[in-house]
Structure formats: structure tokens, C-alpha cells
N, C-alpha and C positions, 0 to 999 in steps of 0.2 A: 238319442240318449241311451246309454247302456242300462240294462235292467238291473235293479238293486241286488246287492249281495245277499244271499240267504244264510250262509254259514261262514262266520268269521273265526279264524283260529289265531290265537296269540300265543306263540311258543317257539319251539326249537326246530332246527334243521341240522341234521347230522349225516355224514357219509358213513355207511356201514362197510366194514371189512369182515367178511363171513367165511369161516373155515368149517367145512363139513367133515365130521369125524365119527368113527364107529361108536364112541361113547365120550362123555365129558371127562377131561383129565382130572386126576386127583392132585392135591397140592404138591408141587415140586415135580410132577410127572410130565414128560414129553411124549406126545403121541404123533403117529403118522396120520395125517388127514387124507380124506378122499378127494376133496376138491376145494377150490377157493373162488369167491366172487366178490365184487364190490357192488354196493347198491345205495339207494337213497333212503335215508331214515331220519330219525329224530321224531319224538312223539308228536310234536306240533305239525310238522309237514306230513307225517304219515296220516294223521287224522284228517288233515285238510284234503289230501289226495284221495283218501277213502271216501269222503263225502262227495268230492267232485266226480269220482267214478260212479257213484250211485245216481248222479244227475243234478246235484245242487250247484248253484252258482257260489263259488267259494273265493275267499281272500285270505292271505297269510300275512301276518306281521311278524318278521323274524330278522335275524342277523346272520350273515355269512362272512367268511374271510375274503379278502381281496386276493384269492389264490385260484389255481386252476380248478380245485374242487368246488369252490364257490361259484365260479362261472358255469361249470357243468350243471350244478344244482339249479341255478337260476333258469337256464335253458330248459331243464327237465320240467320244472314247475309250469313254465309257460306252455310247454307241450301238453301238459295235463289239464290245461284250461284254468289254472289258478291265477287270480289277480295278484300280481307281485309288485304293485306300486309301492308297497311299504316293506319289501324285502330288500335290505341294504347290505352291500358288500363293504366291509370296513378295512381300510389300509392298516397294515401292521398287525392284523389279527388273522388267526388261522380258522378255517372252517371246522366246526365240531366233528369229531370222529367217534365211532363205536367199534370195539373189537368184539366179535360175536363168535362163539363156538356152538355148533348145532350137531347133536348126536343123530345116529340112524333112527332112533325112536322119536325124533322131533323135539326133544328137550333142548334147552339152550342156557348159556350164561353169557352175560354182557358186561363189558367195561366201557364207560363213556368218558371222553375228554371234551368238555362242552365248547371250549374256545370262544369264538365270537358270540355265541349264545349268551355269555355272561354280560354282554353289553346291552341287552334288552332292558329298557327302563320305562318309568312312568312317562317320560317325555315322548316315547313312541306311541303311547296311548293318545296323548294330545294331538300328535301329528296325524293320527289315523281317525280322528273324531268323526269324519263323515262316514266311515265304514261302521264305526260303533253305533252311529245313529240309524243306519239303514238295515243292518243285519237282523235276522230273526233269532239266530242262535249264536252264542259265543262259546268257544271251547278253549280251555286253558289246561296246562299241566304244571309240573314242578321241575322241569329240566332247565328253566330259566330263573332269574332272580325273583324271589318271593315278593319283594315290594312292587315290582312291575306287574306281577300277576294280580296282586291285591288291587292295584290302581285300575287294571283292566276290568276286574269284576265290579268295582265300585262305579265305573263309568257306564257299564252296560245296563240297559233297561229291559231287554228281552229275556229269553230263557238262557241261563248260563250253565255250562257243564264244566266242573273241575275234575279232571282225571288226576288225582293226587299221587302221581308217580314221577320220579322215584319216591318211595314212602318216607315220611318224616316221623320220627318217633314222637316228637312233640309238635304236631301240626298246629300252627297258630289258629286259635278258635275263630278269628275273624274270617279266615278262608272258608271254613265250614259254614259260617253264617251267611256269607255273601253269595255263595253259589246256589243256584236253584236246585242243581243235581250234583251230588258228591259221589263220584264213581271210583272204586278201587277194586283190585283183585283180592283173592283170599290171603295171599302173603302180606300184601300191604295193609289189609284190614287187621290182620293179627298183630302186626307191629304197632299200628296206631292205637289199638284198643288194649294192648297188653295181654291178649290171649295167647296161650302157648302155640296154638296152631288152629287152622280152620280146614277141616276135611269133609264136612257134611253140610247139608242144607240147614239143619237145626243149629249148628255152630255159627253158620253165616247169619241166621236170623238174630242170634244173640249179639253178633258183632254189629248188625244194623242198629239194634236197640242201643248199644253203647255209643255208636257214632251220632245217633239222634240226640242222646243225652249230652253229648259233647258240643251240640249246637247245629248239627247238619239239618237241613230242611227235608230233602229227599235223598235217600241213599240207595245206590246200586252196588252190589258186590258180585263181581263175575267169578265163576267157579269152573272155568274151562269146560270140560265135557259134561259137567253137571248143570250147565246153564248159568242162571243168575238169580239172586234174591233181591227184592226191592221192598222198601217201606219208607214211610215218612213220619213226620212229627205228629200227625193227626191219628196215626194207627197205633195199636198195641201189638205186642210180639206175635200173638196168634193170628193177626190179620196180615202180616207180611206175606208177600207173594213169592212163590218159587216159579220161575219160568224155565222149563227144561230146554236143553240144546238139542238140535238134531243129532242123531247117532251117526258117528263116523267110524268105520271099521279101522282098527289099529294099524293095519297094513297100509291104509290110505293116508295116515298122518305123516306128512313129509317134513314140515317145519312150522313150529308154533310161533316163531318170531313175528311180532307185529299183529298177532291175532287180536290182542286187546285194543290196538289202535284201529283195526278194521271195525271192531265192535263200536268204538266211540264215534268214528266217522259216520257209520251207518245210523247210529242212534241220533246224531245231530241232524243228519239228512232227513230222517223220518219225522222228527219233531218239527223241523222247518216246513216240510211239505204237508204235514197233517197235524197242525197245532191243536185240533180238537180231539185227536185220537187218544186212546188210553195209553198210559206209559207202558203198561205190561205188553201191549201189542207192539210198541216201538222196540222194546227190549227183545221180544221174540224175533222180530225181523232182523235186528242187529246180531242175534245169536246165529241166525242162518248165514249171514255174511261172514262172520268170524269162522264158522265151521267150514265154509268154502275156502277161506284163506289158508287154513292149515294143511290143505291138500296140495299146495303148490310151494315150491322153494322161494326163498327171498322174503323181503319185507313188503315194500310197496308193489313189487312185481307180482305178489300173490293176491293182491286185492281185486276182487271181482268187479267187472263193469256191469251195470244194469243193462239187460238186453234191450 
């Protein structure tokens, strides 16, 4: 009998089309790029592969198109050791795609067309009930329909992580309440809380307070090179923790695409493997993995494997 799944991811799978360019274009501007590559992306699949590369037994519930991109993606997931029993290719649907521009400084902008990902539904939660029953950690995002994500969070009884990205200005309160851990980056947190911007640890702590007031149980806000801030409904503002990230020299930053997904996958892995550990320790370990990923090009291709 196969060993039980540890990390279950309910979410998106998208093919990345990545252009590397000296800088990001201005509106209406055409630039010459340095190079182009395709890759496997989508926050759900990214986070699943990141957890698998850290050593967790993973499964993905997702939708692909019945096209060559979908077939390639399915074979890739199998090669990464992901359980794909509930990854379905749909006739008449296209696999989701993302158009990504990456500057020489590692900054990026992304446009996604989700395609078959829009077909993920609450029915898929029911079909994958055995995985929901056995997994230790569930990971969801917002690249797939919200009702399906809500159903997944309601069904799961272990530790659930909602990476609320792409950000929703009016995030349904039920999503904050259902997730054990609500994780966003500084841009997403600013949009959700109505803050003009978040550039410092103190501003992030204020955003944590606001998200807790909105109904979140435990909040993690990732801050890139500044690390992350975390807090929960039992703490006050002064007790929120700042976890610094490892220092990475600017010249070593190649591509920040997918760093947040590397963080989430590593976080899920560490919680599954060490359920009694302190959350701050899990966040610190995830920051290490994210800092390693920005030093390599690509999305999943940049995710480190546990030695």
C-alpha cells in the first residue's frame, strides 16, 4: 500500500512563457529581449512541486487542457513525483498560460489566462475525498474559482494554507476564517487592507493586525528580501514576529518569479514533517528556500531539491 499523502494542493497549473529583458517595458513600449523560455507554472502546481522537491509526498487536484501543453505538464508532474490521479485533461479546453517578463534585476510582471483552471469545482473536492482525509497539510490559492477553494477549505481537517493570490480587493471573509494560515505578499496585503503600500516590517505588522480583524486566524506576510512577518488572533501588534530572510547579494538575484511559491511549498513541507515545531521556525526555513530560488532562472526549474 502506498504511503499517505502529506501535502495536498488544490489549485492551478499553467504553462509559463518567459521573456528575459534588460528592464520591464513601459506602457506601449516594445523592447528587445535577451532570451525566451517556456516553463511549468501556476501557483498550485508550483507550490506542489516545491513541497515535493523538499521531500514531502504530494498530490495535486487541478485541470489541464486536452492539448499538447496539458500532456507535457502531466508527464512533468509525474517525473517530479507528484500524485496526479486527480489532475484531469479536459476536452475543448486550453491549458492555462502565463506571459512573464523578467528584467536583468530579477523583477517581473505577469499576465495569466487561466483556461481549464476555471473548471475546477466543488465536485473535484468530493472526487478527491480520500486525499483530503489523509493529507496533513492543504494548500490553496486564488487562481481557480473561489467557490471551489471554499469547498476545499471546508472539507479539510488538517492545517490549511491559503495563499490569497492573485489578490482580491474584497476577499470573502469566509476564506480568511476557514484557512488555518492566510499568506500574502506585501502588495497583496496592501490591496486587501486598503493600505497605500507596505515597505517596512512595521507596516507589515499593521497589515497583519488588519487581516486578523477581518477574520484571519494566523497571517503571514512575505516581504521579499526583508523576510516575513507573522501573527495570529491571540497576539497583539507588539507580539507579531519578524523573521528575516538570508542575505542575497544583488548581483546573485537572477529571477524572482516563483519565489513566493517556493516559500509556500517549503512552508507546507515543514509543517507536514514537523507538526509540533514553531511556526516562526517553519517560516525561517521557507525563507531560505525562497532565497535560493531567486538565484536561478525560471519558476519550478529554480526550486531547490533537498540534499
